Backbone bond lengths (Angstrom), bond angles and torsions (degrees), N, CA, C in turn:
res aa  C-N    CA-C-N  psi(-1)  N-CA   C-N-CA  omega(-1)  CA-C   N-CA-C  phi
1 M - - - 1.410 - - 1.512 110.08 -
2 D 1.362 117.40 137.62 1.487 122.53 179.29 1.568 108.18 -70.63
3 G 1.292 114.51 152.77 1.475 120.52 173.21 1.471 110.67 103.35
4 P 1.304 118.38 142.88 1.477 122.22 -176.58 1.561 111.00 -83.73
5 L 1.293 117.81 150.65 1.437 124.19 167.10 1.509 110.20 -93.80
6 D 1.326 116.85 107.02 1.492 121.91 -174.39 1.577 103.78 -106.28
7 R 1.352 112.74 109.58 1.474 118.74 -179.66 1.586 112.30 -93.83
8 S 1.270 116.04 8.81 1.493 122.35 -177.29 1.564 109.84 -53.86
9 A 1.318 119.56 140.49 1.413 122.08 168.48 1.552 110.63 -94.33
10 T 1.274 119.49 -25.16 1.466 125.36 -179.96 1.487 110.70 -136.36
11 W 1.356 114.99 158.05 1.460 120.52 177.11 1.582 106.32 -137.09
12 P 1.341 116.83 141.20 1.502 121.27 179.72 1.518 110.84 -56.69
13 Y 1.324 112.65 144.70 1.436 119.36 167.89 1.508 112.60 -64.89
14 E 1.309 118.59 156.78 1.444 122.67 178.61 1.486 107.63 -108.05
15 D 1.340 118.07 111.72 1.456 122.49 -177.05 1.502 113.50 50.29
16 G 1.390 113.72 42.66 1.449 121.14 178.27 1.540 116.24 79.44
17 V 1.291 118.92 4.26 1.384 127.14 -179.29 1.529 114.61 -117.27
18 P 1.348 119.84 128.87 1.428 118.14 177.58 1.529 113.71 -56.20
19 G 1.301 122.21 131.47 1.399 126.60 176.01 1.480 115.85 -83.03
20 R 1.348 116.84 -164.02 1.480 117.13 179.41 1.540 109.00 -60.47
21 F 1.239 121.40 -32.70 1.446 124.91 179.93 1.559 108.05 -125.45
22 S 1.368 112.35 125.46 1.496 116.82 176.73 1.490 111.34 -133.32
23 Y 1.369 119.50 -34.76 1.441 121.16 -178.08 1.582 103.71 -145.83
24 A 1.349 114.66 135.87 1.447 117.62 -173.92 1.521 118.05 -67.10
25 R 1.348 113.18 -20.82 1.521 115.14 179.23 1.479 110.33 -64.85
26 A 1.300 119.96 -21.84 1.454 123.62 175.85 1.475 114.19 -86.91
27 D 1.278 115.83 -56.25 1.496 122.16 176.07 1.530 108.40 -162.19
28 H 1.301 116.82 159.41 1.450 119.90 169.45 1.525 110.92 -147.56
29 P 1.293 120.38 158.41 1.493 122.56 -166.72 1.558 113.73 -57.30
30 T 1.333 115.81 -45.20 1.451 115.89 -176.21 1.562 110.36 -68.60
31 G 1.338 112.64 -38.31 1.516 115.32 177.95 1.528 112.34 -63.54
32 V 1.319 116.58 -39.33 1.503 116.41 -177.63 1.537 107.28 -73.20
33 A 1.309 122.36 -37.22 1.446 120.93 172.74 1.519 112.52 -55.20
34 C 1.309 115.07 -43.34 1.505 119.18 -179.33 1.514 106.58 -68.43
35 E 1.260 122.61 -43.36 1.520 124.42 179.03 1.500 109.82 -60.91
36 D 1.345 119.85 -41.45 1.454 120.85 177.34 1.536 110.16 -56.98
37 A 1.340 113.62 -47.67 1.567 116.92 -179.97 1.479 113.36 -65.39
38 L 1.341 117.44 -37.89 1.440 120.63 177.89 1.552 112.19 -68.56
39 G 1.285 116.19 -42.41 1.467 122.09 177.79 1.578 111.77 -59.72
40 A 1.305 111.88 -41.74 1.493 116.23 -179.03 1.584 109.68 -65.33
41 L 1.265 115.82 -38.22 1.515 121.64 177.15 1.559 111.04 -59.90
42 D 1.351 115.04 -44.94 1.512 118.17 -171.71 1.523 111.99 -98.64
43 G 1.371 119.02 -3.97 1.456 119.36 177.09 1.535 113.32 75.63
44 G 1.375 113.79 37.86 1.518 116.49 -179.75 1.532 109.65 -160.74
45 Q 1.315 114.62 -159.23 1.455 122.21 -178.60 1.526 112.36 -107.38
46 A 1.349 117.74 112.14 1.422 120.36 -167.36 1.528 108.75 -95.70
47 L 1.347 111.96 156.53 1.449 121.63 167.78 1.543 107.90 -136.05
48 L 1.286 114.86 143.28 1.505 122.25 -176.23 1.530 107.60 -104.07
49 F 1.382 112.35 142.46 1.430 118.45 179.06 1.503 110.38 -134.76
50 P 1.310 118.70 164.17 1.535 121.66 -174.70 1.563 111.11 -73.39
51 S 1.307 121.08 -5.94 1.472 121.40 175.32 1.487 106.66 -167.99
52 G 1.356 115.80 163.24 1.446 118.75 174.96 1.522 113.15 -65.64
53 M 1.331 117.23 -32.56 1.462 121.54 177.71 1.550 109.59 -67.80
54 A 1.278 116.96 -35.93 1.427 123.25 176.96 1.533 107.58 -57.34
55 A 1.344 114.36 -48.93 1.422 121.15 -177.69 1.581 110.50 -60.33
56 V 1.292 116.13 -43.66 1.467 122.63 -179.92 1.571 110.99 -62.83
57 T 1.363 112.87 -44.19 1.436 118.10 178.62 1.547 113.30 -57.64
58 V 1.365 113.41 -48.18 1.438 116.58 179.98 1.524 114.65 -64.39
59 V 1.396 114.07 -32.81 1.506 116.84 177.31 1.510 110.08 -66.69
60 V 1.397 117.62 -43.95 1.442 118.71 -176.66 1.538 111.16 -67.78
61 L 1.340 114.96 -40.22 1.529 117.22 -179.80 1.504 112.58 -69.47
62 T 1.332 116.42 -24.41 1.499 119.80 -178.79 1.544 110.51 -90.18
63 M 1.355 117.71 -36.59 1.473 116.17 -166.18 1.576 108.78 -105.37
64 L 1.285 120.79 -0.66 1.517 121.20 -176.47 1.500 107.24 -126.68
65 R 1.327 114.93 129.15 1.487 120.41 176.52 1.508 107.13 -86.41
66 P 1.365 119.63 155.31 1.473 121.49 173.13 1.529 113.51 -51.98
67 G 1.310 117.44 137.76 1.487 124.07 -175.29 1.495 111.95 85.58
68 G 1.374 120.34 -3.64 1.449 120.98 178.60 1.481 111.19 -77.56
69 T 1.401 113.29 166.98 1.435 119.52 -178.62 1.550 111.56 -121.24
70 V 1.281 114.53 132.08 1.498 117.84 174.44 1.509 107.93 -100.63
71 A 1.358 112.48 128.11 1.467 119.86 175.19 1.596 105.69 -92.74
72 L 1.309 112.73 112.01 1.515 118.05 -172.38 1.528 108.21 -107.70
73 A 1.293 118.92 140.15 1.454 125.72 178.10 1.490 111.43 -62.90
74 Q 1.269 118.59 130.54 1.480 120.18 177.37 1.576 105.67 -68.50
75 G 1.312 113.31 144.48 1.447 121.84 179.20 1.481 116.40 73.83
76 A 1.363 113.57 7.47 1.476 118.65 176.03 1.508 110.46 -75.93
77 Y 1.367 116.28 172.04 1.427 119.54 -176.84 1.498 111.63 -44.64
78 Y 1.334 118.73 131.33 1.447 121.37 -173.90 1.515 111.64 -67.45
79 G 1.342 117.64 -23.83 1.486 118.81 -178.39 1.512 111.04 -66.18
80 H 1.338 117.81 -29.17 1.500 120.61 177.49 1.538 108.33 -58.83
81 R 1.368 117.17 -48.97 1.495 118.28 -175.32 1.521 108.29 -68.66
82 M 1.300 121.74 -39.66 1.416 125.97 177.93 1.513 110.85 -56.86
83 L 1.361 117.22 -44.94 1.460 118.30 -177.11 1.543 107.12 -70.41
84 L 1.289 117.89 -43.62 1.440 118.83 -177.08 1.553 112.10 -60.54
85 D 1.318 114.90 -41.42 1.465 119.80 175.68 1.494 112.05 -63.78
86 H 1.315 115.96 -36.59 1.522 119.35 179.75 1.566 109.24 -67.63
87 L 1.313 116.56 -31.82 1.441 120.55 179.68 1.523 114.14 -81.85
88 A 1.347 119.51 2.84 1.433 122.73 -178.44 1.488 112.08 -54.92
89 P 1.306 121.66 -43.22 1.517 123.52 179.53 1.518 110.40 -58.45
90 W 1.316 119.38 -22.18 1.447 121.13 179.27 1.540 112.55 -91.68
91 G 1.332 116.39 8.80 1.491 122.95 178.53 1.504 114.91 86.10
92 V 1.294 115.74 30.46 1.494 122.41 174.81 1.508 108.90 -97.31
93 N 1.324 116.79 122.03 1.474 123.55 173.27 1.479 110.89 -108.40
94 V 1.303 116.99 151.97 1.480 120.10 -178.87 1.547 111.70 -140.21
95 V 1.290 117.68 140.38 1.463 124.04 178.21 1.565 105.45 -137.08
96 E 1.329 116.68 128.60 1.460 117.93 179.17 1.467 110.72 -94.68
97 F 1.334 116.23 146.74 1.459 122.26 -178.32 1.545 112.22 -143.45
98 D 1.276 117.53 160.28 1.421 123.43 179.12 1.486 110.28 -75.21
99 Q 1.332 115.13 108.31 1.502 121.90 -172.41 1.551 114.70 -71.26
100 T 1.368 114.61 -9.64 1.457 117.40 171.14 1.530 112.60 -73.13
101 G 1.295 118.06 -8.78 1.497 123.81 173.56 1.431 113.41 -126.40
102 P 1.351 117.37 -166.66 1.460 118.93 -175.38 1.520 115.09 -74.80
103 P 1.307 119.31 152.06 1.425 120.07 176.38 1.561 112.22 -71.11
104 P 1.293 118.67 157.68 1.515 121.15 177.98 1.453 113.81 -65.19
105 R 1.357 115.06 150.00 1.458 120.28 172.92 1.515 108.92 -64.15
106 G 1.294 115.78 149.84 1.452 120.84 174.31 1.433 115.12 93.04
107 A 1.398 119.59 -7.82 1.446 123.92 176.77 1.450 108.99 -71.08
108 D 1.422 114.46 141.11 1.415 124.60 179.34 1.599 113.27 -100.97
109 L 1.317 114.25 -17.55 1.444 122.91 176.61 1.497 108.65 -154.49
110 I 1.316 115.66 136.00 1.464 120.61 179.65 1.465 113.04 -113.89
111 L 1.294 117.72 130.24 1.470 124.38 -175.82 1.562 108.72 -122.23
112 V 1.246 116.09 108.02 1.485 122.31 -176.29 1.615 105.67 -116.22
113 E 1.335 115.16 169.89 1.448 118.36 -178.00 1.545 107.53 -144.77
114 A 1.336 112.52 135.65 1.449 119.17 -175.45 1.533 112.47 -125.20
115 P 1.261 115.09 101.67 1.421 133.30 -11.44 1.520 110.46 -82.82
116 A 1.301 115.42 161.40 1.542 120.23 176.42 1.438 110.82 -63.14
117 N 1.310 119.60 137.91 1.430 127.97 179.15 1.544 113.10 -108.84
118 P 1.325 120.94 109.04 1.473 125.75 22.83 1.550 115.58 -115.97
119 L 1.328 116.50 9.54 1.521 116.39 -177.22 1.521 111.77 -82.40
120 L 1.312 117.81 -13.47 1.465 124.02 165.64 1.561 112.82 63.24
121 T 1.367 117.43 33.73 1.446 119.13 168.46 1.469 108.51 -83.00
122 M 1.345 117.91 156.70 1.473 121.11 177.51 1.547 107.60 -109.78
123 P 1.341 113.52 143.55 1.502 116.89 -178.91 1.506 114.00 -71.16
124 D 1.289 116.37 152.14 1.451 120.94 169.77 1.578 103.00 -88.18
125 A 1.377 112.89 93.53 1.449 119.53 -175.65 1.545 112.90 -62.33
126 D 1.378 117.84 -34.81 1.384 119.43 -177.87 1.575 110.63 -68.11
127 A 1.326 113.90 -38.99 1.509 116.54 179.87 1.517 108.56 -69.07
128 A 1.322 120.18 -36.76 1.416 124.28 -177.28 1.531 110.53 -65.47
129 V 1.331 117.51 -47.70 1.474 120.49 -177.59 1.443 111.97 -75.74
130 A 1.325 120.49 -16.53 1.433 122.84 175.03 1.478 111.68 -71.91
131 H 1.325 119.52 -19.89 1.442 124.27 176.78 1.522 110.46 -70.95
132 P 1.343 119.66 147.92 1.454 119.43 -180.00 1.546 117.05 -68.42
133 A 1.248 115.50 -17.29 1.500 118.06 -179.00 1.504 110.16 -81.41
134 P 1.369 116.24 154.19 1.440 120.74 176.20 1.528 110.56 -64.09
135 V 1.317 116.10 150.81 1.428 122.71 -177.86 1.520 113.86 -119.85
136 V 1.380 115.45 123.21 1.493 121.47 176.89 1.488 105.59 -110.22
137 C 1.332 117.40 130.97 1.446 122.59 177.44 1.496 112.98 -120.12
138 D 1.350 114.91 118.98 1.449 122.18 179.36 1.577 103.91 -84.03
139 A 1.340 115.24 108.23 1.488 121.77 179.41 1.491 112.92 -107.55
140 T 1.281 116.26 28.03 1.475 123.05 -179.05 1.580 109.97 -49.17
141 V 1.309 118.66 -51.80 1.470 119.59 -174.37 1.491 109.82 -72.03
142 A 1.286 119.18 -45.24 1.459 119.33 -178.46 1.513 114.90 -68.19
143 S 1.275 114.68 -33.54 1.501 123.08 -173.30 1.526 112.22 65.70
144 P 1.329 120.35 162.48 1.420 119.96 179.69 1.555 115.82 -63.58
145 L 1.346 115.04 -17.66 1.458 117.40 174.82 1.444 116.22 -72.81
146 R 1.347 121.39 -14.68 1.466 122.40 -178.58 1.543 112.10 -124.71
147 F 1.334 117.82 -14.54 1.485 119.48 177.67 1.531 107.86 -159.76
148 R 1.353 114.10 118.59 1.427 118.37 178.77 1.534 110.09 -112.13
149 P 1.374 117.27 101.07 1.424 119.25 -172.23 1.499 115.61 -58.96
150 L 1.373 119.18 -29.82 1.432 116.83 -177.34 1.545 111.48 -73.10
151 D 1.292 116.99 -26.95 1.461 120.61 175.02 1.462 110.71 -68.95
152 R 1.309 118.15 -18.28 1.500 119.65 179.97 1.551 113.46 -101.27
153 G 1.368 110.98 10.46 1.453 116.29 174.81 1.531 114.38 97.42
154 C 1.301 121.03 -1.80 1.480 122.44 178.07 1.478 109.33 -68.91
155 D 1.343 115.44 156.00 1.452 119.61 -178.47 1.572 111.69 -86.85
156 V 1.286 117.54 -30.62 1.468 123.23 -177.21 1.515 110.92 -141.04
157 A 1.327 114.71 130.74 1.487 120.05 168.87 1.506 108.01 -98.57
158 L 1.300 114.32 139.88 1.497 118.00 -174.16 1.555 106.79 -131.97
159 H 1.374 116.96 139.66 1.379 123.15 -178.21 1.572 109.53 -141.01
160 S 1.308 112.93 138.52 1.514 116.94 158.52 1.510 107.99 -83.05
161 A 1.272 120.39 98.45 1.400 124.13 -178.19 1.512 111.52 -66.55
162 T 1.342 116.84 -15.85 1.446 120.71 171.91 1.494 112.51 -50.83
163 K 1.335 116.67 -31.57 1.460 123.86 -171.70 1.565 108.33 -82.59
164 V 1.308 118.74 -123.64 1.454 121.87 -166.17 1.572 113.71 -72.13
165 L 1.286 115.81 -24.28 1.528 117.49 179.78 1.531 110.01 -64.68
166 A 1.325 120.57 -49.28 1.393 122.56 177.35 1.543 108.47 -82.91
167 G 1.381 117.42 -49.75 1.382 119.48 162.06 1.562 121.07 84.34
168 H 1.310 116.91 -4.03 1.418 116.97 -174.73 1.520 113.34 -122.56
169 D 1.260 116.53 13.27 1.504 122.33 174.85 1.595 109.57 58.65
170 D 1.285 117.48 32.89 1.431 118.37 179.11 1.538 112.81 -130.91
171 S 1.332 116.22 8.18 1.477 119.13 176.26 1.525 112.05 -143.47
172 L 1.323 117.74 147.51 1.453 124.38 178.76 1.544 106.87 -112.72
173 A 1.381 117.75 122.35 1.405 119.54 -174.72 1.492 110.42 -160.84
174 G 1.391 114.84 158.01 1.377 118.35 175.53 1.521 109.47 -142.74
175 V 1.375 115.19 166.35 1.490 120.24 -171.43 1.476 108.08 -144.84
176 T 1.350 114.16 139.08 1.472 121.56 160.78 1.466 108.14 -118.49
177 V 1.364 113.90 143.89 1.503 119.66 174.44 1.445 107.94 -130.69
178 A 1.344 120.17 119.68 1.371 125.63 -170.98 1.517 109.99 -106.66
179 R 1.318 117.82 147.37 1.482 122.59 -178.83 1.544 106.53 -84.41
180 D 1.313 117.28 -34.68 1.433 123.35 -171.59 1.546 110.46 -103.10
181 A 1.278 118.91 132.64 1.505 124.57 -176.21 1.558 108.79 -65.04
182 D 1.358 119.26 -38.86 1.422 121.57 -179.37 1.559 108.54 -65.23
183 L 1.265 117.65 -42.24 1.474 120.28 178.89 1.524 111.17 -63.61
184 R 1.346 116.38 -43.18 1.446 120.75 176.50 1.514 108.16 -57.24
185 D 1.333 119.59 -41.65 1.461 120.49 -174.19 1.563 110.09 -70.78
186 R 1.334 115.41 -33.60 1.466 120.13 177.22 1.559 107.83 -64.76
187 L 1.361 115.99 -48.16 1.453 119.40 -179.26 1.596 110.87 -61.18
188 H 1.315 116.33 -38.51 1.353 123.47 179.60 1.614 110.37 -64.94
189 L 1.210 115.47 -43.01 1.508 122.53 177.66 1.548 108.71 -59.64
190 M 1.330 118.58 -50.39 1.445 118.51 177.22 1.468 113.49 -61.85
191 R 1.322 117.46 -39.23 1.527 121.19 175.64 1.504 109.16 -60.99
192 R 1.326 120.52 -45.79 1.471 122.91 -175.43 1.516 109.38 -66.75
193 L 1.387 117.85 -43.86 1.474 120.05 -173.36 1.459 110.10 -70.62
194 S 1.426 118.40 -36.03 1.395 123.88 -176.28 1.513 112.49 -82.76
195 G 1.351 116.88 -18.49 1.451 120.11 -179.42 1.566 112.60 77.94
196 I 1.367 116.94 17.06 1.441 118.40 -178.05 1.558 105.62 -86.69
197 V 1.355 114.83 81.40 1.444 122.65 -169.98 1.542 110.36 -121.54
198 A 1.283 119.70 134.30 1.495 122.67 176.49 1.538 107.35 -81.58
199 S 1.284 115.02 148.02 1.452 122.39 179.77 1.477 112.82 -76.34
200 A 1.279 113.80 166.06 1.528 118.94 177.24 1.522 110.58 -64.82
201 D 1.357 116.51 -37.54 1.500 116.76 178.08 1.566 111.92 -67.27
202 T 1.266 116.63 -31.90 1.480 119.76 176.54 1.527 107.50 -67.48
203 A 1.308 119.78 -45.53 1.449 121.02 179.96 1.524 114.01 -64.99
204 W 1.357 114.63 -34.02 1.416 117.19 176.59 1.487 113.67 -66.27
205 L 1.378 115.48 -39.61 1.475 118.42 178.28 1.497 111.66 -71.06
206 V 1.226 120.28 -33.30 1.506 121.50 173.12 1.502 108.26 -61.27
207 L 1.376 118.42 -50.36 1.425 118.92 -176.87 1.556 109.81 -60.34
208 R 1.371 116.08 -39.22 1.456 117.29 176.76 1.561 113.89 -57.60
209 G 1.360 114.23 -39.80 1.459 120.23 -179.52 1.525 111.18 -67.25
210 L 1.314 116.90 -36.21 1.480 120.67 -179.44 1.526 112.94 -61.49
211 E 1.340 113.59 -29.16 1.520 116.21 179.95 1.493 112.56 -62.15
212 T 1.341 116.85 -27.99 1.509 117.79 -176.11 1.520 110.76 -116.77
213 L 1.335 117.56 12.69 1.502 118.99 -175.18 1.487 109.72 -58.80
214 E 1.340 118.55 -47.80 1.492 119.83 -172.35 1.497 110.48 -58.30
215 V 1.348 116.01 -52.09 1.426 120.50 -174.40 1.562 112.50 -68.46
216 R 1.373 115.33 -36.43 1.472 116.20 176.96 1.482 111.33 -66.89
217 L 1.363 118.95 -43.37 1.410 119.87 -176.51 1.561 111.45 -66.41
218 A 1.320 117.12 -35.64 1.415 119.17 179.87 1.520 110.50 -65.34
219 R 1.324 117.98 -42.59 1.491 122.64 177.46 1.526 111.07 -63.82
220 Q 1.315 114.39 -47.46 1.508 116.51 179.24 1.557 111.48 -60.74
221 E 1.300 114.74 -41.30 1.443 120.09 -177.45 1.517 113.38 -65.03
222 A 1.322 114.74 -39.44 1.499 122.66 -179.64 1.529 107.80 -67.01
223 S 1.343 116.19 -42.98 1.460 118.99 178.97 1.541 111.40 -67.44
224 A 1.299 117.95 -40.37 1.462 122.13 -178.58 1.576 109.49 -59.94
225 R 1.279 117.91 -40.76 1.480 120.78 179.15 1.573 111.96 -65.17
226 V 1.314 116.82 -39.36 1.418 119.56 172.18 1.493 113.07 -60.43
227 L 1.318 113.63 -47.00 1.508 116.88 -174.81 1.473 111.54 -71.80
228 V 1.347 118.52 -34.02 1.495 119.59 178.01 1.488 111.09 -63.11
229 E 1.346 116.53 -37.19 1.456 117.68 -179.68 1.567 111.22 -68.32
230 R 1.288 116.05 -35.40 1.457 119.54 178.03 1.508 113.06 -76.35
231 L 1.336 117.27 -36.65 1.484 120.07 175.07 1.529 109.75 -61.92
232 S 1.362 116.18 -41.04 1.469 119.90 -175.03 1.516 112.80 -61.76
233 A 1.313 114.77 -25.79 1.459 120.84 -178.91 1.520 114.33 -96.68
234 H 1.258 116.86 2.58 1.505 121.46 -175.29 1.571 108.74 -83.73
235 P 1.280 120.55 129.23 1.462 119.76 -178.95 1.552 117.31 -64.33
236 S 1.309 119.06 -19.35 1.459 119.28 179.94 1.513 111.34 -91.70
237 V 1.263 116.43 -1.87 1.538 119.97 -178.47 1.480 107.64 -102.31
238 E 1.339 117.15 122.12 1.486 124.60 -177.43 1.509 113.20 -90.10
239 T 1.348 120.62 -39.06 1.373 127.10 -179.45 1.532 113.91 -140.87
240 V 1.329 118.12 133.86 1.468 119.58 173.96 1.521 107.47 -119.78
241 R 1.347 114.69 131.81 1.467 118.93 173.45 1.516 111.87 -116.17
242 Y 1.278 113.38 129.62 1.542 120.74 178.39 1.510 105.81 -154.35
243 P 1.334 115.92 124.50 1.466 117.51 -177.81 1.547 117.90 -79.75
244 G 1.378 114.23 3.93 1.437 117.93 -177.68 1.483 112.79 91.61
245 L 1.287 120.98 -2.42 1.456 123.03 -178.57 1.491 110.85 -146.32
246 S 1.295 117.85 159.05 1.449 128.93 174.78 1.526 114.26 63.17
247 F 1.352 116.97 -159.36 1.431 122.48 -159.21 1.532 114.15 -105.76
248 L 1.332 118.64 -9.55 1.465 121.21 -166.58 1.504 107.85 -102.46
249 V 1.382 115.09 134.01 1.403 127.20 174.76 1.504 109.54 -130.20
250 S 1.335 118.33 144.78 1.441 121.77 171.90 1.552 108.35 -126.81
251 F 1.297 118.92 142.90 1.413 119.43 177.04 1.568 108.56 -145.95
252 D 1.347 113.53 157.56 1.477 118.36 -178.00 1.527 109.83 -114.85
253 V 1.335 110.75 138.74 1.432 119.72 167.45 1.541 108.63 -107.73
254 A 1.325 120.35 -173.50 1.485 121.94 -167.54 1.529 113.71 -55.42
255 D 1.298 119.37 -43.73 1.427 121.25 -171.86 1.494 109.77 -167.47
256 G 1.337 117.28 -179.43 1.425 121.42 -179.51 1.497 117.96 -58.47
257 E 1.322 116.75 -39.62 1.428 121.85 -179.26 1.593 110.05 -65.43
258 A 1.370 114.81 -42.31 1.461 118.97 175.49 1.475 111.39 -61.09
259 A 1.344 117.36 -45.24 1.455 122.07 178.31 1.527 113.02 -56.87
260 G 1.391 116.12 -41.28 1.412 120.01 175.44 1.536 115.01 -63.91
261 R 1.312 116.42 -36.18 1.431 119.54 -179.81 1.533 109.01 -71.09
262 V 1.318 117.68 -35.97 1.523 118.98 178.53 1.453 110.61 -69.30
263 E 1.280 121.64 -44.72 1.428 121.26 -179.42 1.500 116.83 -64.30
264 R 1.355 114.98 -31.07 1.418 120.92 177.84 1.506 114.23 -78.30
265 A 1.388 113.07 -15.33 1.500 116.42 -175.70 1.542 112.18 -94.03
266 V 1.337 119.88 -10.91 1.420 118.05 -176.22 1.548 109.14 -73.52
267 R 1.306 117.28 153.43 1.465 124.58 -177.73 1.546 111.94 -129.39
268 V 1.296 117.70 -51.32 1.461 119.87 175.00 1.467 110.66 -70.93
269 I 1.324 120.18 -40.90 1.461 125.82 176.12 1.504 106.83 -82.78
270 E 1.381 114.71 136.65 1.455 120.40 177.39 1.526 111.29 -77.92
271 N 1.344 115.98 130.99 1.491 120.01 167.04 1.517 109.47 -80.71
272 A 1.304 115.03 90.18 1.545 117.86 -169.11 1.556 103.05 -155.56
273 T 1.348 113.09 158.74 1.417 119.19 172.23 1.491 113.45 -82.79
274 S 1.357 116.96 178.85 1.408 125.84 -176.23 1.512 113.00 77.31
275 L 1.374 114.80 178.67 1.495 118.76 -170.43 1.477 108.89 -161.42
276 G 1.356 117.60 167.05 1.467 122.34 171.48 1.517 113.47 84.84
277 G 1.361 122.93 2.01 1.351 122.33 178.61 1.541 115.73 -90.02
278 I 1.287 119.28 176.34 1.373 121.41 -177.79 1.521 114.72 -71.86
279 R 1.352 119.46 -14.75 1.378 123.77 177.15 1.590 108.41 -105.30
280 S 1.320 115.72 141.09 1.434 120.18 -176.54 1.529 108.53 -75.79
281 K 1.340 115.24 145.28 1.474 122.28 -179.86 1.505 112.12 -134.45
282 L 1.266 116.30 143.37 1.494 122.67 179.51 1.520 106.16 -133.98
283 E 1.337 116.33 136.48 1.530 119.06 168.51 1.508 108.89 -154.83
284 A 1.336 110.13 148.71 1.458 117.46 169.04 1.598 110.63 -78.76
285 R 1.271 115.54 121.19 1.457 120.16 -168.47 1.533 114.41 -87.07
286 H 1.358 117.71 -9.34 1.470 117.44 -179.13 1.499 112.20 -62.46
287 R 1.306 118.57 -28.84 1.474 119.47 179.89 1.520 112.57 -58.76
288 W 1.325 116.72 -29.95 1.477 121.89 -179.85 1.506 110.50 -93.93
289 E 1.333 116.23 -46.57 1.452 122.12 -165.09 1.526 117.74 -96.49
290 G 1.379 116.96 -12.84 1.442 119.72 177.91 1.475 113.23 64.10
291 D 1.335 115.53 -146.06 1.467 119.40 -171.81 1.458 113.87 -80.95
292 R 1.315 120.72 7.33 1.496 120.17 174.12 1.517 108.81 -70.58
293 I 1.286 117.75 -17.73 1.519 118.63 -178.91 1.543 106.68 -130.42
294 P 1.304 117.30 165.45 1.470 121.04 178.36 1.586 110.15 -62.21
295 A 1.233 117.97 145.00 1.470 124.75 -176.47 1.557 109.51 -66.16
296 G 1.332 116.82 -30.57 1.492 118.59 179.89 1.442 113.37 -91.85
297 L 1.259 121.86 12.50 1.522 123.08 -173.05 1.588 106.01 -76.45
298 L 1.420 110.76 132.60 1.412 117.55 175.19 1.602 104.76 -121.41
299 R 1.339 117.26 129.58 1.490 121.00 178.48 1.563 107.72 -98.38
300 F 1.287 114.07 126.92 1.509 122.73 -172.71 1.486 106.84 -123.02
301 S 1.378 112.81 114.09 1.479 123.53 175.74 1.525 106.41 -96.94
302 V 1.263 117.78 117.01 1.489 124.77 -174.67 1.532 106.74 -84.72
303 G 1.320 115.50 126.39 1.493 120.84 178.63 1.487 110.71 -102.78
304 L 1.354 115.87 -147.91 1.416 122.82 -171.58 1.503 114.62 -100.91
305 E 1.376 117.34 1.00 1.408 122.12 -176.91 1.589 110.13 -61.84
306 N 1.317 113.01 167.42 1.505 115.61 173.28 1.522 108.52 -64.36
307 P 1.346 118.80 132.96 1.487 120.67 -178.88 1.559 110.59 -62.25
308 D 1.288 120.32 -33.67 1.422 120.23 -175.37 1.569 108.30 -69.49
309 A 1.346 115.96 -35.81 1.422 119.94 178.33 1.569 110.09 -69.87
310 L 1.323 114.19 -35.92 1.497 114.21 175.44 1.459 113.01 -69.58
311 W 1.336 117.95 -35.64 1.466 119.05 177.49 1.534 111.07 -66.06
312 A 1.317 113.81 -43.02 1.499 113.10 179.54 1.547 112.09 -61.25
313 D 1.281 116.12 -35.86 1.473 120.49 172.70 1.468 114.91 -60.58
314 L 1.325 113.84 -47.73 1.510 121.90 178.47 1.519 112.42 -62.33
315 E 1.303 114.03 -45.17 1.472 121.01 -176.99 1.547 109.26 -60.63
316 R 1.349 112.28 -44.83 1.485 118.54 179.36 1.529 111.46 -64.54
317 A 1.313 116.45 -40.52 1.465 121.54 178.57 1.506 114.28 -68.41
318 L 1.366 115.75 -35.31 1.508 122.49 -177.15 1.490 107.25 -74.29
319 A 1.308 119.65 -17.60 1.493 118.95 175.65 1.530 109.96 -67.76
320 Q 1.307 117.51 -16.15 1.504 122.66 -179.54 1.521 109.78 -90.11
321 A 1.304 121.08 -7.80 1.475 125.33 -172.00 1.531 110.65 -67.49
């Protein structure tokens, strides 16, 4: 990959004046190079964070005043709700809503997900941006190649770059991309003051992943479509969810016990958490998410393996359902 990895924490002043880079908690060269690439993908001004949840935290602390209410998409990533509940003592309120329709009145910040993980609904972006509150869209699963929130009128695009953007299961990172320069500066100030800063190594790994993002996603998406068709015809599968794009599928078997048997039976597919990497992963999500999702739901992140090998593994595992 072109471009240096600069691990410096400080840089000398220039004639007694701080230059473009002086202290890494503000900015560092590898991070800025990564942010430039991410911003170009999403059509805005990007900031890099050490995790997706770090990015969400900075967004909430920057864009919501104490006593405000976040309207959160139902079925969205469960960590969003856990974070917002944890911030309740600081005056953060949350109400969930069906993101296929308009957000509720009275919301001060809207957080949707394209598509929601793991229920895989897509937001009604027009209805969301028609609301007077600012709109943040987590597009981790879609990626900027399949859904660009800023183009749809959202104020901030959000990504867990740990997933398909970096793509190799070896880096933890998050991204915000703002449409407005002033909002980007406010997010940057909160990041700098709080020290929630991604390392140069993390930025370099995300940049490496971006070089192969297009070909990886195309392969994952093609395999996902094949596997969705086969899962839909399997007698042990009750429901298949796929939004028609990207790499993530969820499907239901009879109950939680059946889901546990299936996840323990896979061999080619990893029984592991996370998604978007080059290796396929399958897990029963009820252990984390409880009754907010069906007990038999399995989340399946399609990787780069041969789709016939993945289907043979799934078919063998589904025999245990």
